[in-house]
C-alpha positions as CSV (number, residue, x, y, z in Angstrom):
1,M,120.8,71.8,77.1
2,S,124.4,73.1,77.0
3,L,124.5,73.7,80.7
4,V,124.9,70.0,81.4
5,S,127.1,67.7,79.4
6,S,126.4,64.0,79.0
7,E,130.0,63.3,80.1
8,W,129.6,65.2,83.3
9,L,126.3,63.4,84.1
10,H,127.8,60.0,83.3
11,H,130.6,60.8,85.8
12,L,128.0,62.0,88.3
13,V,125.8,58.9,88.0
14,A,128.9,56.5,88.0
15,S,130.2,58.2,91.2
16,Y,127.0,58.8,93.2
17,G,124.3,56.7,91.5
18,L,120.9,57.8,90.2
19,W,120.1,59.7,93.3
20,S,122.5,62.4,92.1
21,V,120.0,62.9,89.2
22,A,117.2,63.0,91.8
23,A,119.1,65.6,93.7
24,V,119.5,67.9,90.6
25,I,115.8,67.5,89.9
26,A,114.9,68.3,93.5
27,L,117.0,71.4,93.4
28,E,115.2,72.6,90.3
29,S,111.8,71.8,91.9
30,M,112.8,73.8,95.0
31,G,113.1,76.9,92.9
32,I,116.8,76.8,92.0
33,P,117.2,77.2,88.2
34,V,119.3,74.1,87.5
35,P,118.6,71.9,84.4
36,G,116.8,69.0,86.1
37,E,114.8,68.0,83.0
38,T,117.9,68.0,80.9
39,A,119.6,65.7,83.4
40,L,116.7,63.2,83.2
41,V,116.7,63.2,79.4
42,L,120.4,62.8,79.0
43,V,120.6,59.9,81.5
44,G,117.5,58.4,79.9
45,I,119.3,58.5,76.6
46,E,122.3,56.7,78.2
47,S,120.0,54.0,79.5
48,G,118.8,53.3,76.0
49,T,122.2,53.1,74.4
50,G,123.8,50.3,76.3
51,H,125.0,52.0,79.5
52,D,124.4,50.4,82.8
53,V,121.4,52.5,83.8
54,N,118.1,50.9,84.8
55,I,115.3,53.0,83.2
56,W,112.7,52.2,85.9
57,A,115.2,53.1,88.7
58,L,115.9,56.3,86.8
59,I,112.1,57.1,86.5
60,G,111.6,56.3,90.2
61,A,114.5,58.5,91.2
62,A,113.3,61.4,89.0
63,A,109.8,61.2,90.3
64,A,111.1,61.1,93.9
65,G,113.3,64.1,93.3
66,A,110.4,66.0,91.7
67,I,108.0,65.3,94.6
68,V,110.5,65.9,97.4
69,G,111.9,69.1,95.8
70,D,108.4,70.5,95.1
71,N,107.4,69.8,98.7
72,I,110.5,71.7,100.0
73,G,109.7,74.5,97.6
74,Y,106.1,74.6,98.8
75,W,107.4,74.8,102.4
76,L,109.8,77.5,101.6
77,G,107.1,79.5,99.9
78,R,104.7,79.0,102.8
79,R,107.3,79.6,105.6
80,F,109.3,82.5,104.1
81,G,107.6,83.7,100.9
82,Y,104.3,84.6,102.7
83,A,106.1,86.5,105.4
84,L,108.1,88.5,102.8
85,V,105.0,89.3,100.8
86,M,103.2,90.5,103.9
87,R,106.1,92.6,105.0
88,Y,107.2,94.1,101.7
89,G,104.4,93.5,99.2
90,R,102.9,96.9,99.7
91,Y,106.0,98.4,98.1
92,V,105.2,96.7,94.8
93,G,101.5,97.2,94.9
94,L,100.5,93.9,96.6
95,T,97.7,95.1,98.8
96,E,95.9,92.7,101.2
97,A,93.0,92.4,98.7
98,R,95.4,91.4,96.0
99,I,97.2,88.9,98.2
100,K,93.8,87.4,99.1
101,L,93.0,87.3,95.3
102,G,96.2,85.2,94.8
103,Q,95.1,82.8,97.6
104,Y,91.6,82.5,96.0
105,I,93.1,81.8,92.5
106,F,95.3,79.0,94.0
107,M,92.3,77.7,96.0
108,R,90.3,77.4,92.7
109,H,93.1,76.6,90.2
110,G,96.2,75.7,92.1
111,G,96.0,72.0,91.2
112,K,96.2,72.8,87.5
113,V,99.1,75.3,88.0
114,V,101.1,72.7,89.9
115,F,100.4,69.8,87.6
116,L,100.9,71.6,84.3
117,G,103.8,73.6,85.7
118,R,105.8,70.4,85.9
119,F,105.9,70.3,82.1
120,V,106.8,73.9,81.5
121,A,110.3,75.4,81.9
122,Y,110.6,78.2,84.4
123,L,107.1,77.6,85.7
124,R,108.4,74.2,86.9
125,V,110.9,76.2,89.1
126,L,108.2,78.6,90.5
127,A,105.0,76.6,90.8
128,A,105.7,75.0,94.2
129,L,107.0,78.3,95.7
130,L,103.9,80.1,94.5
131,A,101.6,77.4,95.8
132,G,103.1,77.6,99.3
133,L,103.2,81.4,99.3
134,N,99.5,81.5,98.4
135,C,98.7,79.0,101.2
136,M,97.3,76.3,98.8
137,D,96.0,73.3,100.8
138,W,98.9,70.9,101.2
139,R,96.9,67.8,100.5
140,R,95.6,69.2,97.2
141,F,99.1,70.4,96.4
142,L,100.6,66.9,97.1
143,V,98.1,65.1,94.8
144,A,98.8,67.5,91.9
145,N,102.5,67.5,92.6
146,A,102.9,63.7,92.9
147,T,100.7,63.0,89.8
148,G,102.6,65.6,87.7
149,G,106.0,64.4,89.0
150,I,105.4,60.8,88.2
151,L,103.9,61.4,84.8
152,W,106.7,63.9,83.9
153,A,109.3,61.3,84.9
154,L,107.6,58.6,82.8
155,V,107.2,60.8,79.7
156,F,110.7,62.3,79.6
157,G,112.6,59.3,81.2
158,W,111.0,56.6,79.1
159,G,110.8,58.8,76.0
160,A,114.6,59.5,76.2
161,H,115.2,55.8,76.8
162,A,113.1,54.7,73.9
163,F,113.8,57.4,71.3
164,G,117.3,58.5,72.3
165,Q,118.8,61.6,70.6
166,A,115.6,61.9,68.5
167,L,113.8,63.0,71.7
168,L,116.1,66.0,71.9
169,H,115.1,67.2,68.4
170,V,111.4,66.7,69.2
171,S,111.3,67.9,72.8
172,A,113.2,71.2,72.1
173,P,110.5,72.7,69.9
174,V,107.7,71.1,71.9
175,C,109.1,72.7,75.2
176,A,109.6,76.0,73.4
177,G,106.0,75.8,72.2
178,L,104.8,75.0,75.7
179,L,106.8,77.9,77.1
180,I,105.5,80.3,74.5
181,G,101.9,79.0,75.1
182,A,102.4,79.4,78.9
183,A,103.7,82.9,78.5
184,I,100.7,83.9,76.3
185,L,98.3,82.3,78.8
186,L,100.0,84.1,81.7
187,V,99.8,87.5,79.9
188,W,96.1,86.8,79.1
189,C,95.4,85.9,82.7
190,A,97.2,89.0,84.0
191,L,95.2,91.2,81.6
192,F,92.0,89.4,82.6
193,V,92.7,89.8,86.3
194,R,93.6,93.5,85.8
195,G,90.4,94.2,83.9
196,H,88.2,92.3,86.3
197,E,90.1,92.9,89.5
198,L,87.3,94.4,91.6
199,E,84.9,91.6,90.6
200,L,87.5,89.0,91.4
201,Q,88.4,90.6,94.7
202,A,84.7,90.5,95.6
203,E,84.6,86.8,94.7
204,A,87.7,86.2,96.8
205,E,86.3,88.0,99.8
206,K,83.1,86.0,99.5
207,A,85.0,82.7,99.3
208,L,87.6,83.7,101.9
209,P,85.9,86.1,104.3
210,G,87.7,88.0,107.0
211,R,91.4,88.0,107.6
212,L,93.9,86.5,105.1
213,R,94.7,82.8,105.3
214,S,98.1,82.4,107.0
215,P,100.5,79.5,107.2
């Protein structure tokens, strides 16, 4: 929260409008670690305390920023991330079979990762890039991305507008809990994949026979 002050955001919105908030959120969604969610919450609080900020316009701008930013992040992952992994992945143990396993996991569960990732710090920055890198179908990505982005903007934008500073006290431990839960889940998934790697690679080969899917 300390990375972005309410005074700085008030100046930003006064000077450039709500699309400046959308731009910050879009940058975060593209994979740049800037505090997009914090910007949404702080401007949402201002809209609920007498400042000249229309809450529905804020929610619309935030949702648009999330959707556009995620799509750019998806494209970057698909256009550049895939090529980098194919070229250098072998140096960090990413064999072709493991890359195909990643593609299979995103084919099966990518929608959940993209949707839920919108609500979890750090995963929000990486989900779109990983979806593109693993060649997730764009239409499925777009549905999960748009649904998650709109719901996220509603929950945090309207919540900040309605509950003001109280949301900061509630959301901080909730977000921390989500982050811890996500970390535990990721560790469990990594251990599960490691323990069943050969089985899962066989499943991936059966579902995606032949050469790797490419952009």
